C-alpha positions, 0 to 999 in steps of 0.5 A, spaced: 469 831 413 472 824 413 477 821 417 481 815 416 485 812 420 490 808 416 495 804 420 499 796 419 505 794 421 512 796 420 514 794 413 505 793 411 505 798 406 502 804 409 506 809 406 505 807 399 497 807 400 497 814 404 501 817 398 496 814 393 490 816 397 494 824 397 495 823 390 488 823 388 485 828 392 486 826 400 489 831 406 494 826 408 497 827 416 503 822 418 504 820 425 511 818 423 513 826 422 509 828 427 512 824 432 519 827 429 517 834 430 515 832 438 521 831 439 524 837 434 531 841 437 528 845 442 521 842 443 519 840 450 518 834 448 526 832 446 527 835 452 523 830 456 526 825 453 533 828 455 531 827 462 528 820 461 533 817 457 540 820 459 545 824 454 546 817 450 541 818 446 543 825 443 547 827 438 553 832 439 549 837 437 543 835 441 539 833 436 535 826 438 540 819 436 533 816 432 538 809 432 541 810 439 534 811 442 531 806 437 536 800 439 535 802 447 527 802 447 525 797 441 529 791 447 526 794 453 519 794 453 518 799 459 523 804 455 519 803 449 513 805 454 516 811 457 518 813 450 510 813 448 508 817 454 512 823 453 511 822 444 503 820 444 500 826 447 504 831 443 502 827 436 495 827 439 495 835 439 499 836 433 494 831 429 488 835 432 491 841 429 492 838 422 485 835 422 482 843 424 486 846 418 483 841 413 476 841 416 477 849 415 480 849 408 474 845 406 469 842 410 468 836 406 476 833 406 477 827 406 484 825 411 487 820 411 492 819 419 497 814 417 498 811 424 502 806 426 500 804 433 493 805 432 492 798 435 496 799 441 493 806 443 486 804 443 484 810 439 478 806 434 473 810 436 474 817 432 475 814 425 469 814 420 473 808 417 479 804 419 484 801 414 489 796 415 495 795 410 497 787 411 502 783 408 505 776 410 510 777 417 516 774 413 515 778 408 516 785 412 522 782 414 524 782 407 522 789 406 526 791 412 532 788 411 532 789 403 530 795 403 532 799 410 538 795 411 536 791 418 537 785 421 533 780 421 533 779 428 532 786 429 527 786 424 523 780 427 524 784 434 520 790 432 515 786 429 513 782 435 514 789 439 508 791 435 500 789 435 498 782 431 495 781 426 489 780 428 489 785 434 489 790 427 484 786 423 479 787 429 478 794 428 478 794 421 473 797 416 478 795 410 484 791 409 488 792 403 492 786 402 500 789 400 503 783 399 502 783 391 505 787 386 504 794 387 499 795 381 495 790 386 495 794 392 494 801 388 488 799 384 485 797 392 486 804 394 483 807 387 477 803 389 476 805 396 477 812 393 472 810 388 467 808 393 469 814 399 468 819 393 461 816 390 458 816 398 461 824 399 457 826 391 451 822 394 451 826 401 451 833 397 446 831 392 
């Protein structure tokens, strides 16, 4: 099994890279999806979020109001830390289960784990390879404004709440530049896949 930690700041192009690796044959695990699962209706995580932040972060049906929670935590570092303390342990548990399923299905599986907060959580000792998606901050802000409908102020605040490019680069084995065309990004991913699979062939030959 080869475990790849795929990270990058918000709107850096991680999903494009993860989707391409999955199309090429990797087993893809998305930490953002696991984070949603961790606070799904009826989950212990959601109960703890309600205890911590009150009913203001819930919809009328009792599900999590992600917009309200996001507005709260991304303007308050202490609140963000509280939320992370609830969600991160559950995400780690769900991720471990996903890795085990992939390994059981294929002992030689290449698993790509999209984890936006790899640098923030300091989990850099378990990966066979760390891949960082990178684009300039201003370009990422434009993507967030144009593609996600966010204000520039909110976009810059969210970027500021994450690790810096330098902090992510310090963990990187490979940096994929997503500032150019989609083709340019995918060509880099294809090159990475070729290296991964040729190495696997050599190990098993």
